[in-house]
Steps between C-alpha positions, in 0.01 A plus 500: 500500500739773610539566871365822645742788485538783747272793435666837486182666626568376853219246521726201544518223244253521212501329165618746237406505132685695234308740278655658193377857466621707207489870591512812288847654530376805693326275758806277525730798556266657755480168688879465502538860618249460785660170599840668521355777719366250754803272455298194412512277193255608231328161519427555870360849434286366214376207714406733786319737263303213348408368847374845605296535179344156552405587859340824377300305242377258767395791724318662208302179441396493867408873496288450188326197653421696817369794296282270289364333815424841653315615187307173474390507864452875549177567684442133581493335838873427476584864420518631857380381833256776609590461869871514424449805279305677778768415755775631270313826440439545873869440574601743226261768633629450854858563387416788267641825644242771579481798266 
């Protein structure tokens, strides 16, 4: 087994796997251009973009799960605590500026 190699994303030493990714020429050229603008290797820019996309996908899964839970439990006893809702409305009314 290969030893861990330094991560270029700043997270210390992580195992790294290679991934061959053929790109359409226009995407390849755009990646190279953007990499030159930020003065980073194209592989680093591509890795960072993939990491951001994966994080967005994970957040989307969580958002969808929360939304599904909210729809499933709307109007049930776990929807809102009536006392907490009253307290929030009272606090909101107390802070509301007079007309």
